[in-house]
C-alpha positions in Angstrom: -59.2 -1.8 13.1 -59.8 -5.3 13.4 -63.2 -6.0 15.5 -63.8 -9.3 17.0 -66.8 -10.1 18.7 -67.5 -13.0 21.0 -70.5 -14.3 22.9 -70.7 -15.3 26.3 -68.4 -15.9 29.5 -67.0 -19.0 27.9 -65.2 -17.2 25.1 -63.0 -15.4 26.7 -59.8 -16.8 27.1 -56.4 -16.0 25.9 -56.4 -12.2 24.9 -53.6 -9.7 24.9 -55.6 -6.7 23.2 -58.0 -4.2 24.2 -61.0 -5.7 25.4 -64.9 -4.2 25.9 -67.1 -6.3 27.8 -70.5 -5.8 27.5 -73.4 -6.0 29.8 -76.7 -4.2 29.0 -79.2 -5.7 31.3 -78.3 -4.6 33.9 -74.6 -4.5 35.2 -73.0 -1.8 33.0 -76.1 0.3 32.6 -76.1 0.4 36.5 -72.3 1.4 36.8 -72.9 4.1 34.6 -76.0 5.7 36.5 -73.9 5.1 39.6 -71.2 7.2 38.1 -73.6 9.8 36.8 -74.7 10.1 40.2 -71.2 11.0 41.6 -69.7 7.4 42.6 -66.0 8.2 42.6 -65.0 4.5 41.4 -66.5 1.0 41.2 -64.3 -2.1 42.3 -65.5 -5.1 40.2 -65.3 -8.5 41.0 -66.7 -11.8 40.3 -68.0 -13.4 43.7 -70.7 -12.1 46.4 -68.1 -12.9 48.8 -65.3 -10.9 47.5 -67.5 -7.8 47.5 -68.8 -8.4 51.0 -65.2 -8.5 52.3 -64.0 -5.4 50.3 -66.9 -3.5 51.8 -66.2 -5.0 55.2 -62.6 -4.1 55.1 -63.5 -0.4 54.4 -62.1 -0.1 50.8 -65.7 0.3 49.8 -68.6 2.4 51.2 -71.3 0.6 49.6 -72.1 -2.8 47.1 -74.4 -3.2 44.6 -74.8 -6.6 42.3 -77.1 -9.4 42.0 -77.2 -13.2 42.1 -80.1 -14.5 39.8 -81.1 -11.1 39.4 -81.7 -10.4 43.2 -79.9 -8.3 45.5 -77.7 -10.7 47.4 -78.0 -10.6 51.4 -75.7 -7.8 52.8 -75.6 -5.8 50.0 -76.3 -2.1 50.1 -78.2 -2.1 46.4 -79.4 -4.5 43.9 -78.4 -4.3 40.2 -80.9 -2.1 39.2 -80.1 1.2 37.3 -83.4 2.9 38.5 -82.4 2.0 42.4 -79.2 3.7 41.8 -80.7 6.8 39.8 -82.4 7.3 43.2 -79.6 6.9 45.6 -77.7 9.3 47.6 -74.0 7.7 46.8 -71.9 11.0 45.6 -68.3 10.7 46.8 -68.6 6.9 47.6 -66.4 4.2 46.5 -68.4 1.1 45.2 -68.0 -2.9 44.9 -69.9 -4.3 42.3 -70.5 -8.1 41.6 -72.5 -9.6 39.1 -72.9 -13.1 37.5 -72.2 -11.9 33.8 -70.8 -8.5 33.4 -68.3 -7.7 36.6 -67.5 -11.7 36.2 -66.7 -11.2 32.6 -64.1 -8.3 33.2 -62.4 -10.6 36.2 -62.4 -13.2 33.6 -60.9 -10.8 30.8 -58.1 -9.5 33.5 -57.0 -12.9 34.3 -56.7 -13.8 30.4 -54.4 -11.4 29.8 -56.2 -8.4 28.7 -54.1 -5.0 27.9 -56.8 -2.7 28.4 -60.5 -3.2 29.5 -63.6 -1.3 29.2 -67.3 -2.1 30.4 -69.9 -1.1 28.0 -73.6 -0.7 27.6 -75.9 0.9 25.4 -75.7 4.0 27.6 -71.9 4.9 27.0 -71.4 2.9 23.6 -70.6 5.8 21.7 -68.2 7.2 24.0 -66.6 3.9 24.6 -66.1 3.6 20.8 -64.8 7.3 20.6 -62.0 6.4 23.5 -61.0 3.2 21.8 -60.9 4.8 18.5 -58.4 7.7 19.9 -55.9 5.1 21.4 -55.5 3.9 18.0 -55.1 0.3 18.9 -54.9 -2.3 16.1 -57.3 -4.8 17.1 -60.5 -4.8 20.1 -62.1 -8.1 21.2 -66.0 -7.3 22.1 -67.2 -9.9 24.4 -71.2 -10.0 24.8 -71.8 -11.5 28.1 -75.5 -12.3 27.5 -77.9 -13.6 30.2 -76.0 -15.0 33.2 -72.8 -15.2 30.8 -74.5 -18.6 29.3 -77.3 -17.5 27.2 -76.8 -15.2 24.0 -79.2 -11.9 24.5 -80.6 -9.5 22.3 -79.5 -6.3 23.9 -75.8 -7.7 24.5 -75.5 -8.8 21.1 -77.2 -5.5 19.5 -74.7 -3.6 21.3 -71.8 -5.1 20.3 -72.9 -5.1 16.6 -73.2 -1.3 17.5 -70.1 -0.9 18.7 -68.6 -2.9 15.8 -70.3 -0.2 13.7 -69.2 2.8 15.5 -65.3 1.4 15.5 -65.5 1.2 11.8 -67.0 4.4 10.9 -70.8 3.4 10.6 -73.8 4.9 12.4 -76.8 2.7 13.0 -80.3 3.8 13.8 -80.3 4.0 17.5 -84.3 3.5 17.4 -83.9 0.4 15.2 -81.4 -1.1 18.0 -84.1 -0.2 20.9 -86.8 -1.7 19.2 -85.0 -5.0 18.6 -83.8 -5.1 22.3 -87.6 -4.4 23.3 -89.0 -7.4 21.6 -86.3 -9.5 23.1 -86.6 -12.2 25.8 -84.8 -10.5 28.1 -86.8 -7.4 28.1 -90.1 -9.4 29.1 -88.7 -9.7 32.3 -89.1 -5.8 33.0 -92.8 -5.2 34.3 -93.6 -8.9 34.8 -95.1 -8.9 38.3 -94.0 -12.1 39.0 -90.3 -10.9 38.8 -90.4 -7.5 40.9 -86.9 -7.6 40.9 -86.8 -6.4 37.2 -87.8 -2.8 37.4 -89.7 -1.4 34.5 -87.8 1.8 34.1 -84.3 -0.3 34.2 -85.1 -1.3 30.7 -86.2 2.3 29.7 -82.9 3.8 31.5 -80.9 0.9 29.9 -82.1 2.0 26.4 -81.0 5.5 26.7 -78.4 5.3 24.2 -75.3 7.0 24.1 -76.8 9.0 27.2 -73.6 8.9 28.6 -70.7 11.2 27.8 -67.8 8.8 29.2 -66.2 5.5 28.8 -65.7 2.9 31.8 -62.1 1.8 32.0 -61.0 -0.7 34.5 -57.6 -0.8 35.5 -55.4 -3.0 38.1 -54.9 -1.1 41.2 -53.1 -3.1 44.4 -54.5 -6.2 42.9 -58.3 -4.7 42.2 -60.0 -4.1 39.6 -60.7 -0.6 39.7 -63.2 1.2 37.0 -63.4 4.9 36.6 -65.2 7.2 33.8 -63.1 8.4 31.3 -64.2 11.1 28.5 -62.7 11.0 25.4 
């Protein structure tokens, strides 16, 4: 299998193959936790206004996401896996908007991706397993980074981990966790000057391969709808 790794939003242009969009801190770790907590589906959008309009229309019960790491006005939840882990959301339809992760999914869809997966370290193994089961010839991995503009340790490490798994190698998970924890983005978690970054968000996001499902996004009635899929 040919595995092509690219970084940041600007790298997503014309694609025709299977795409994996990565956002470890925190969009797709939050999405994993939401599904673990019983959410039925997640509508992924690029803009806050889109999310609010979808929620107002009744197509989504609740909203979650961030702008500059903070919960946007009018949203039900922020972009925090810890917050979602304690939420009573079973059976809900969620709309999610984040600067990097969901924006990357929207861009990949517009660029022509045939199949899109949303990945974090929590479901990297399940994602690799599902992609391998499709027997596709090539996959493009996009590590979204901080705000989609700056490369980040956690997304780059997740991309490398996925490539190794897809090509039949099994890296040491603890080594990956250690590298992420010393990275620049990880230092936000627990910083008293940035309370929007809960320290347990990092701990949850580094539960590598704790989820047994991939997140596949398909276009339904004009919306990008994410669902959990097991191999």
